Every structure is written in structure tokens, then in C-alpha cells.
C-alpha positions, 0 to 999 in steps of 0.5 A: 500500500502506498503512503499518503502525502501528509502535505496540508491541502490548500485550495487552488494547489494540486497535490501529489496523489496516491492510490489508496484502497480505502478510497471510495470511487464512483462507478467505472472510476479509479480511487485516488487520495489527496490530503484534505485535512478534517480541520479544513472547513467551509461554510454552507447552508444545510437542513437536518429535517424537512420543512420551509427554508425559513424554518429548516435551512441554516448555516453550518461548517462542513469539512472539505471532502476527504479522500474517501469522497473523491474519485479520479473524475471528481472536481472540487469547485470554489463556488462563485454563484448558483441558481435556485430551481424549484426542485431545491425547495421541493426536496426541502419541503418533501416530507415523503423523501424524509421518510425514505432516508434517501437524503443524507443529513445534514443536506446541502441543497441546490444543483446549479453552480458556477465557479473555479476548479480548485482540484481535479481528479487524474482522469480529467485534470487536463480538461479541468486544470486548476483555475479553470472557470466552469459551470455545471450541475450536481444531479439529484442522486449526488445531491441527496447523497453527498450534498449540493452547491449552496456552499463555498465549495462544491463537489462535482462529477466532471461529466456534469461540468464544462469550462465556461466559454470566454466568448459570448455574453455570459460571465462567471456569476451569471453562468451559475444560472445556466445549469438545470434550466438550459439543459432542461430546455434543450432536452425538452425541445430538441431531444424529446420534442424533436424541434427542427428548422421551420417548426412552430413551437409554443412555450408556456411559462416563457418568462420563467427560468426554463422558459427564457432559455427555451425561447432563445433555444427554440428561435435559434433552432427553428430559424426565420422560417419557424415560429416561436410563441410564448405565454406570460403575463402582460408585464413580461411580454417585452422581455419574451419578445426581446428573447426571440418570440414572434408572438406572445399570449397573455395568459391572464387575459382569459383561458389559455387553451381557448386563446390558443385555439382561436389564434392558432387553430388554423396554424397549429404548432408542431410542439408545445412545451409546458414549463408550468405543468397545466393539465387543462392545457394538454387536454385542450391541445388538439385544438392548437397542436398538430394531429400528425407529428405534434408533441406535447412536452411537460417539464413542470410538476409540483411535488412537495409531499406524498399526496403530490406524488400520488396526484402526479402519478394518477394524472400522468398515467392516463396521459401516457396510456389511456387510448383515445377511444376511452377518452384519452387526449389524441396527442402524444404526451411526454414528461421530460425528466432531465438527464445530464449528459456531455452532449447537452452541456456541449450543445448549450455551451456552443450557444453560449459561445456563439452569443445565442444564449444568455442568462436572464437574471431575476435577482441576485442575493448575498450568500453571506447573509441568511436572511438574503438566502431565505429571501432568494428561496421565498422569491422562487417559491412565489412562482413569479420570477423573470428568469433566474434567481441567483445566490452570489457566493463570490462576486468574481468574473 
């Protein structure tokens, strides 16, 4: 057995590594050792039981990752910023998850992150040299097991991160808002929805986190021959048009399905992307979604309790399985659950580099003040955000 280098770890300094049989590696990775003393701690926000963020989320001191937590494909990131997503507070509120024991406590929430590489495993240190500016996501299984990104440091699977382009309109702080929203929008539109040049697409919730990404991505893909329509409230129409929408429907002006049927019944859409999760919109979709080749893709679901899980299941099964002759809606229904892959990261990064995609920031909140962090959660839980809600850990570009 090789000995372990006893040199103390300092962030930003890559130390000599040795293989150690006690190290725990991810699947298909080889374990490594690096000296990260237990006395090295960082500040994070965490919860030990489920409930509203204002009640359960508190600052804590956590040890930097030990050798047993690292593999040859891991990255240790010094966090610059992170965006909040609905799943972050839904995990915190979800008492059903608490009963399962699937979440390791104390649990650090949040999945999105941007920052600077402090350390990279042997297999990825050429792509992710120390000092590289990156953005990425801690996916839900890793977040539940090892903790998320709401801290001064974050541990990422390198397959879920990518260097931030130096070109484009997205700096390191705003890059914390790319993560789940951009990847979800891309997967739902392109991979699940089959969007292509010349298509007609409708995006519900066009001014939200996923929606603002979806409008930009959709316009880039369908091109001048295609049509992009978004739905939002009247106060956000100008923003959605600026992002590339050809038309905007004010959902507060009346029943959304009826508005779409009147306006687009004779020129139906190839794809409907629902980022809100409205059952009635799907059931009304035959009036504005093509019968041949039209797809309804949903990425919005409110799940904060066991009853929500049961309600979602009972609602989704008929959409997926009920034939039309038994009353089913005669349009394909797809629930798009994000799977983070390198090809999606690269596709989004290309659009960032080319200036096609930028992050619309609703607001920025200070990491160093608990009341500010709680304010950020309350903002996104209010469901009236314009783009992304960011928590800034270090204001660095």
C-alpha cells in the first residue's frame, strides 16, 4: 500500500496523489487520495429535517471532502454563484423523501453552480486544470447523497461540468444560472420534442427560468422560417419578445387553451412545451397542436409531499396510456425528466459561445447573509420570477 502525502491541502494547489484502497470511487472510476485535512472547513447552508427554508435551512461548517469522497473524475469547485430551481425547495419541503432516508443529513441543497476548479481528479485534470472557470450541475442522486452547491465549495462529477466559454455574453456569476434550466430546455425541445428548422413551437411559462432559455433555444433552432410563441403575463411580454418570440399570449387575459385555439387553430404548432405543468392545457391541445407529428412536452410538476406524488402519478398515467377511444387526449404526451449528459452541456455551451444564449437574471442575493438566502428561496417559491434567481457566493468574473 502506498503512503499518503501528509502535505496540508490548500485550495487552488494540486497535490501529489496516491492510490489508496480505502478510497471510495464512483462507478467505472479509479480511487485516488489527496490530503484534505478534517480541520479544513467551509461554510454552507444545510437542513437536518424537512420543512420551509425559513424554518429548516441554516448555516453550518462542513469539512472539505476527504479522500474517501473523491474519485479520479471528481472536481472540487470554489463556488462563485448558483441558481435556485424549484426542485431545491421541493426536496426541502418533501416530507415523503424524509421518510425514505434517501437524503443524507445534514443536506446541502441546490444543483446549479458556477465557479473555479480548485482540484481535479487524474482522469480529467487536463480538461479541468486548476483555475479553470466552469459551470455545471450536481444531479439529484449526488445531491441527496453527498450534498449540493449552496456552499463555498462544491463537489462535482466532471461529466456534469464544462469550462465556461470566454466568448459570448455570459460571465462567471451569471453562468451559475445556466445549469438545470438550459439543459432542461434543450432536452425538452430538441431531444424529446424533436424541434427542427421551420417548426412552430409554443412555450408556456416563457418568462420563467426554463422558459427564457427555451425561447432563445427554440428561435435559434427553428430559424426565420419557424415560429416561436410564448405565454406570460402582460408585464413580461417585452422581455419574451426581446428573447426571440414572434408572438406572445397573455395568459391572464382569459383561458389559455381557448386563446390558443382561436389564434392558432388554423396554424397549429408542431410542439408545445409546458414549463408550468397545466393539465387543462394538454387536454385542450388538439385544438392548437398538430394531429400528425405534434408533441406535447411537460417539464413542470409540483411535488412537495406524498399526496403530490400520488396526484402526479394518477394524472400522468392516463396521459401516457389511456387510448383515445376511452377518452384519452389524441396527442402524444411526454414528461421530460432531465438527464445530464456531455452532449447537452456541449450543445448549450456552443450557444453560449456563439452569443445565442444568455442568462436572464431575476435577482441576485448575498450568500453571506441568511436572511438574503431565505429571501432568494421565498422569491422562487412565489412562482413569479423573470428568469433566474441567483445566490452570489463570490462576486468574481
